[in-house]
KOLLOTI-998666 format. One record per residue (C-alpha): residue in three letters; x, y, z. Coordinates in steps of 0.25 Angstrom, whole numbers, always signed. Layout:
BEGIN
ALA, X, Y, Z
...
//
This chain:
BEGIN
MET, +32, +86, +108
ILE, +21, +93, +99
GLN, +20, +107, +104
THR, +8, +111, +95
PRO, -4, +112, +105
ARG, -16, +103, +102
VAL, -27, +110, +96
PHE, -42, +105, +96
LYS, -46, +102, +82
LEU, -60, +100, +77
PRO, -65, +86, +76
LEU, -62, +79, +64
LEU, -76, +76, +60
LEU, -79, +92, +60
LEU, -67, +94, +51
LEU, -72, +84, +40
PRO, -84, +85, +31
PHE, -97, +81, +37
THR, -99, +71, +26
LEU, -87, +63, +31
HIS, -90, +48, +36
ALA, -81, +47, +47
GLN, -72, +35, +47
VAL, -71, +35, +62
ASN, -82, +38, +72
TYR, -77, +47, +82
GLU, -88, +45, +91
GLY, -83, +32, +96
ALA, -89, +22, +87
ARG, -81, +15, +76
PRO, -70, +13, +74
TRP, -65, +16, +88
SER, -75, +8, +96
ILE, -73, -5, +88
LYS, -64, -16, +94
ALA, -56, -27, +88
ASN, -62, -40, +94
GLU, -50, -49, +91
GLY, -35, -48, +86
PRO, -24, -39, +92
ASP, -33, -26, +92
ALA, -43, -32, +101
GLU, -36, -25, +113
VAL, -39, -11, +106
ASP, -51, -4, +111
GLY, -56, +1, +98
TRP, -53, +2, +83
PHE, -42, +12, +82
TYR, -31, +16, +71
ASN, -19, +8, +72
LEU, -6, +17, +71
GLY, +4, +7, +65
ILE, +14, -1, +72
THR, +14, +9, +84
GLY, +4, +0, +92
LEU, -6, +12, +93
ARG, -21, +13, +90
ALA, -27, +27, +89
LYS, -40, +33, +86
LEU, -44, +47, +79
SER, -50, +58, +87
GLN, -61, +67, +84
GLU, -56, +78, +92
GLN, -42, +77, +88
PRO, -42, +70, +74
GLU, -28, +72, +71
ASP, -23, +64, +83
LEU, -22, +49, +86
VAL, -29, +44, +99
ILE, -22, +32, +104
ARG, -32, +21, +108
HIS, -23, +8, +109
VAL, -8, +5, +111
PHE, -4, -9, +108
LYS, +6, -15, +118
ARG, +21, -17, +114
THR, +20, -7, +102
PRO, +28, +6, +100
ALA, +16, +14, +105
ALA, +15, +5, +118
LYS, +30, +7, +120
ALA, +29, +22, +118
LYS, +18, +21, +130
LEU, +7, +27, +121
LYS, -7, +25, +128
GLU, -22, +24, +124
GLY, -27, +38, +124
ASP, -14, +45, +120
ILE, -16, +54, +108
ILE, -6, +55, +96
VAL, -5, +70, +93
GLY, +8, +71, +85
ILE, +18, +62, +77
ASN, +33, +65, +76
GLY, +32, +79, +82
LYS, +20, +84, +74
GLN, +6, +86, +79
LEU, -5, +78, +72
GLU, -14, +88, +65
ILE, -21, +82, +54
PRO, -35, +76, +57
HIS, -38, +62, +52
LEU, -49, +63, +42
ASN, -53, +49, +45
GLY, -66, +48, +37
TYR, -71, +42, +25
GLY, -73, +49, +11
GLU, -65, +54, +0
GLU, -59, +66, +8
VAL, -55, +58, +21
PHE, -50, +45, +16
GLY, -36, +42, +22
ALA, -28, +44, +35
GLN, -25, +59, +35
GLY, -22, +63, +49
PRO, -16, +56, +61
ILE, -17, +42, +55
SER, -9, +46, +43
THR, +1, +55, +51
PHE, +4, +43, +60
ALA, +6, +34, +49
GLU, +16, +43, +42
ALA, +24, +45, +55
LEU, +24, +30, +58
ASP, +28, +27, +44
HIS, +40, +37, +45
SER, +44, +32, +58
LEU, +45, +17, +53
LYS, +52, +22, +40
ASN, +63, +29, +48
LYS, +63, +20, +60
LYS, +60, +31, +70
PRO, +50, +32, +82
LEU, +36, +38, +79
LYS, +35, +50, +88
LEU, +21, +53, +93
THR, +16, +65, +101
VAL, +5, +59, +110
LEU, -5, +66, +119
LYS, -5, +57, +131
ALA, -18, +53, +137
LYS, -13, +52, +151
SER, -6, +65, +152
GLN, -12, +73, +141
LYS, +2, +77, +137
GLU, +9, +76, +124
GLU, +21, +66, +123
GLU, +30, +62, +112
VAL, +30, +47, +110
SER, +40, +39, +101
LEU, +35, +26, +95
LYS, +47, +16, +92
PHE, +45, +5, +82
PRO, +53, -8, +80
SER, +65, -8, +71
SER, +57, -18, +63
ALA, +46, -9, +60
LYS, +46, -4, +45
ALA, +39, +6, +37
PHE, +32, +3, +24
ALA, +40, +7, +11
ASN, +35, +19, +3
ASP, +28, +10, -7
PHE, +24, -1, +2
PRO, +21, -12, +0
LEU, +30, -12, -12
ASP, +45, -14, -8
CYS, +41, -13, +6
PRO, +48, -22, +17
LYS, +38, -19, +27
SER, +26, -23, +18
GLU, +32, -36, +15
GLU, +35, -39, +30
LEU, +21, -34, +34
VAL, +14, -43, +24
ILE, +20, -55, +30
GLU, +17, -51, +44
LEU, +3, -49, +41
LEU, +1, -62, +33
ASP, +7, -69, +45
HIS, -3, -62, +54
LEU, -14, -66, +46
LYS, -10, -81, +45
ASP, -8, -82, +60
HIS, -22, -76, +62
GLN, -30, -84, +52
ASN, -42, -92, +57
LYS, -41, -107, +58
ASN, -52, -108, +47
GLY, -43, -100, +37
SER, -51, -87, +38
PHE, -44, -74, +43
GLY, -58, -70, +49
ARG, -64, -59, +40
VAL, -66, -58, +25
PRO, -56, -47, +22
ARG, -45, -55, +29
ASP, -50, -68, +22
THR, -47, -60, +9
PHE, -34, -53, +11
ALA, -27, -62, +21
PRO, -26, -74, +11
LEU, -24, -65, -1
ALA, -12, -58, +6
MET, -6, -72, +9
MET, -8, -76, -5
SER, -1, -63, -10
SER, +11, -66, -1
GLY, +14, -79, -9
LEU, +20, -85, +4
SER, +18, -99, +8
LYS, +17, -96, +23
TYR, +3, -91, +20
ARG, -2, -103, +12
LYS, -9, -110, +23
SER, -16, -98, +28
ILE, -21, -95, +13
GLU, -26, -109, +11
LYS, -33, -108, +25
ASN, -40, -96, +21
VAL, -43, -101, +7
LYS, -50, -113, +12
TYR, -58, -105, +22
HIS, -63, -97, +10
ALA, -66, -110, +3
GLU, -73, -116, +15
THR, -82, -104, +18
THR, -88, -102, +4
SER, -98, -109, -4
THR, -107, -108, -16
LYS, -118, -101, -8
ASP, -117, -95, +6
ARG, -124, -85, +15
GLY, -118, -76, +26
SER, -116, -62, +30
LEU, -107, -54, +20
ILE, -104, -67, +13
ASN, -100, -61, -1
TRP, -87, -55, +6
ARG, -83, -68, +11
TYR, -85, -76, -3
MET, -78, -65, -10
ALA, -66, -66, -1
ALA, -66, -81, -3
GLY, -67, -79, -18
ILE, -55, -70, -19
VAL, -46, -78, -9
LEU, -49, -91, -16
SER, -47, -86, -30
GLU, -33, -80, -27
TYR, -30, -93, -20
TYR, -33, -101, -32
LEU, -26, -92, -41
ALA, -14, -93, -33
THR, -14, -108, -30
GLU, -24, -114, -41
LYS, -29, -124, -31
LYS, -41, -131, -37
TRP, -50, -133, -25
VAL, -51, -117, -24
LEU, -59, -117, -37
LYS, -71, -124, -31
GLU, -71, -114, -20
LEU, -70, -103, -29
GLN, -82, -108, -37
GLU, -90, -108, -24
ILE, -87, -94, -21
TYR, -90, -90, -36
ASP, -103, -97, -35
PHE, -106, -90, -22
LEU, -102, -76, -27
SER, -110, -78, -40
TRP, -122, -81, -31
SER, -120, -70, -22
GLN, -118, -59, -33
TYR, -130, -50, -35
THR, -135, -52, -49
ASP, -150, -52, -48
ILE, -161, -45, -40
SER, -166, -59, -36
GLN, -153, -59, -26
LEU, -159, -47, -18
HIS, -160, -51, -4
PRO, -174, -49, +2
LYS, -169, -43, +14
SER, -162, -32, +6
LYS, -176, -26, +3
GLU, -178, -23, +18
THR, -163, -20, +22
HIS, -159, -12, +11
PRO, -171, -7, +2
ASP, -163, +5, -4
ALA, -152, -4, -9
LEU, -161, -14, -17
PRO, -156, -16, -31
GLN, -165, -13, -43
PRO, -167, -26, -51
ASN, -155, -29, -60
LYS, -149, -15, -59
THR, -141, -13, -47
ALA, -131, -22, -39
LEU, -130, -33, -49
GLY, -117, -40, -50
GLY, -113, -36, -36
TRP, -111, -43, -22
GLY, -115, -38, -9
HIS, -111, -43, +5
ASN, -120, -55, +3
PRO, -126, -63, -9
GLY, -136, -56, -19
PHE, -142, -42, -15
GLU, -142, -41, +0
GLY, -142, -28, +8
TYR, -138, -16, +0
GLY, -133, -26, -11
PRO, -119, -28, -18
ILE, -107, -19, -16
CYS, -95, -17, -24
MET, -85, -22, -14
THR, -91, -36, -14
THR, -94, -35, -29
ALA, -79, -32, -32
GLN, -75, -44, -23
GLY, -85, -53, -30
ALA, -79, -48, -44
ILE, -65, -51, -39
CYS, -69, -65, -35
PHE, -75, -68, -48
ALA, -63, -63, -56
LEU, -53, -71, -47
MET, -62, -83, -49
HIS, -61, -82, -64
ARG, -46, -82, -63
CYS, -47, -95, -55
GLY, -55, -101, -66
ILE, -69, -100, -60
LYS, -80, -97, -70
VAL, -85, -83, -67
ASP, -98, -78, -73
ARG, -93, -65, -81
GLU, -107, -59, -80
ARG, -106, -60, -64
LEU, -92, -54, -64
ASP, -96, -43, -73
SER, -108, -40, -65
ALA, -99, -38, -53
TYR, -90, -29, -61
ASP, -102, -21, -66
PHE, -107, -19, -51
LEU, -93, -13, -48
HIS, -93, -4, -60
ARG, -107, +1, -56
GLY, -101, +5, -43
ALA, -89, +12, -49
SER, -88, +27, -49
LYS, -81, +35, -60
ASN, -68, +36, -52
GLY, -67, +21, -51
TYR, -72, +20, -36
ILE, -81, +8, -33
TRP, -93, +12, -24
TYR, -100, +3, -14
SER, -110, -3, -23
ASP, -113, -3, -38
LYS, -118, +12, -37
VAL, -109, +23, -38
ALA, -111, +33, -26
LYS, -103, +44, -31
GLU, -95, +46, -44
ASN, -80, +49, -42
SER, -80, +47, -27
TYR, -74, +36, -19
ALA, -73, +30, -5
ASP, -66, +17, +0
MET, -60, +8, -11
GLY, -61, -6, -7
ARG, -72, -9, -17
THR, -65, -1, -28
ALA, -52, -9, -26
ALA, -60, -23, -26
SER, -67, -18, -39
ALA, -53, -15, -45
ILE, -49, -30, -42
ALA, -62, -36, -47
TYR, -60, -28, -61
ALA, -45, -31, -62
LEU, -48, -46, -60
SER, -59, -46, -71
PRO, -57, -58, -80
TYR, -63, -51, -92
PRO, -55, -44, -103
GLU, -63, -31, -105
PRO, -54, -19, -101
HIS, -65, -12, -92
TYR, -62, -22, -81
GLN, -47, -18, -79
GLU, -50, -4, -82
ARG, -60, -4, -70
ALA, -50, -11, -61
GLN, -40, +0, -64
ARG, -49, +11, -61
TYR, -54, +5, -48
SER, -40, +2, -44
GLN, -35, +16, -48
VAL, -46, +23, -39
MET, -40, +17, -27
GLY, -27, +24, -30
THR, -34, +37, -32
TYR, -41, +36, -18
PRO, -31, +28, -10
LYS, -35, +33, +4
THR, -47, +25, +4
PHE, -39, +12, +5
PRO, -41, +9, +20
ASP, -55, +14, +21
THR, -64, +4, +14
HIS, -78, +2, +18
GLY, -82, -10, +27
SER, -68, -17, +27
PRO, -56, -8, +24
ILE, -48, -21, +25
MET, -55, -27, +13
GLY, -55, -13, +5
MET, -40, -12, +8
GLY, -37, -26, +3
TYR, -45, -24, -10
GLY, -39, -10, -11
ALA, -25, -15, -12
ALA, -29, -26, -22
GLY, -37, -17, -31
ALA, -25, -7, -31
MET, -17, -17, -38
PHE, -24, -15, -51
SER, -20, +0, -54
ALA, -6, +5, -54
GLU, -2, +12, -42
THR, -15, +11, -34
TYR, -10, +2, -24
GLN, +2, +11, -20
LYS, -7, +23, -20
ILE, -16, +16, -10
MET, -4, +11, -1
LYS, +2, +25, -1
ALA, -11, +32, +3
ASN, -13, +21, +14
ARG, +1, +20, +19
PHE, -4, +25, +33
TRP, -14, +13, +34
PHE, -3, +3, +32
ILE, +6, +10, +42
THR, -5, +12, +53
ALA, -12, -1, +52
GLU, +0, -9, +55
CYS, +1, -14, +69
ALA, +13, -16, +78
ASP, +12, -31, +76
GLY, +12, -30, +61
THR, -3, -33, +59
TYR, -12, -23, +52
TYR, -24, -16, +58
TYR, -38, -13, +54
GLN, -38, +2, +54
PRO, -51, +10, +57
ASN, -59, +13, +45
ARG, -73, +19, +43
ASP, -80, +6, +44
ASN, -71, -6, +45
ALA, -77, -20, +46
GLY, -71, -31, +54
TYR, -61, -23, +63
GLY, -64, -31, +76
ASN, -61, -44, +69
ASP, -46, -43, +71
SER, -42, -30, +66
ARG, -28, -34, +62
LEU, -31, -46, +53
SER, -39, -39, +42
ALA, -30, -27, +41
SER, -18, -37, +41
ALA, -24, -45, +30
ALA, -27, -33, +21
THR, -14, -27, +23
ALA, -6, -39, +19
PHE, -15, -40, +7
ILE, -13, -25, +3
LEU, +2, -26, +5
MET, +3, -38, -4
ALA, -6, -33, -15
PRO, +6, -27, -24
LYS, +11, -42, -26
LYS, -1, -44, -35
ALA, -1, -59, -30
LEU, -16, -60, -31
HIS, -26, -58, -42
ILE, -33, -47, -34
THR, -20, -39, -33
GLY, -17, -41, -48
LYS, -11, -54, -50
GLN, -14, -58, -65
PRO, -20, -71, -69
THR, -12, -82, -76
THR, -21, -81, -89
ASP, -28, -70, -96
VAL, -40, -62, -90
ILE, -51, -72, -94
GLY, -43, -85, -92
VAL, -42, -94, -81
PRO, -29, -96, -73
SER, -21, -109, -77
PRO, -24, -120, -67
//
């Protein structure tokens, strides 16, 4: 039992600089109030932090930011067997009081999981390594007294190796469990339900090289083929076509099935049409909806892609432009004739958005030199440049530079704007193009891989500053991305470093 008396501490928001953009809204809005509408987390009354294989979900508190407030206990888990209840508060671990508040914000000084999340992850990791129970000091909601509680784990439970996923039995077993889960939850039409899943689930399966996933891969590839055409309209449509282009390209490069080339040509034609290259592509409504974002004729935003074709809303952005460049570079390796001027204009867009330290900003304008935020678009840009089919040295030099900056600031990895699932997937792939960057990222974010794992072996969509798509089955997206991330060092795909069979400007042999 912890003997140190509980001391009231100032709210976290008062301890941090007033300029901090809080990742968590402590007033009761997101993320705590968001619910999953399907999947195993639909029973949970909100969006809370998963605490590894314990079966616990918890939220952070403004009043006591160093503690973990239990908000859900899954049945038949170590936490349920230890009789932990909603409303109980974890105030200590392994005989030591929790004292470090979670910074839990967004910005250069507050990325990462310092505080109770990190402490909990380290303690759980230690317990699994040493095959010992996890001892928690809990302030019980009913009695308002502190109690010592021991969480016991199955003998089969393993810890990650020090250099995971390299030489890591747990990682090898986990990948298969995740891929099996994805295969079992694939929709009848071949889709996995959302763009990030329809990107990383089939790519992870391809990386495995296992025949047991062949049918699932083929179903997803055909889904991409059947839902894309030369010209199309729809909300956020560029994202879907870029996912299709990457998946179909990697599939063709692995199988050389000729029917795929026709589909790739359609996607190439669409992306060529949707790329912003002239002021005439300015959507008329943009003048009303985003008057401050309008481009100057033939000066800004050229060569980029936005959410939709041409210049729509606030215009092209680096995350979609990087994916468009990846598509064109991969298609070139497949034998599709790619207009170099178009591809180079995409590279130029990304270059205009690069700070001196190699960080890629939101659009083709640098907001602040030598500063940084989340790294998803930087990683995607590293991939795009690394895949360049052209011999000039600056393409590979920039790929190295962008990949290296992720290793310099690895704590940003799970906190990508919009969809961290997409950012983490591309982050792992982009890390492959600079020595040691991948391991730096994995070491700095070991806590995430420990805490995001659920008791059933699936992975969970942890709270983030502005996650997209949590409610649409919070397990599938995270499971797809995690499987892909753990497989990245195999370099089984071109986006993770597999080399083409010919020189950089040649076409792979049929």
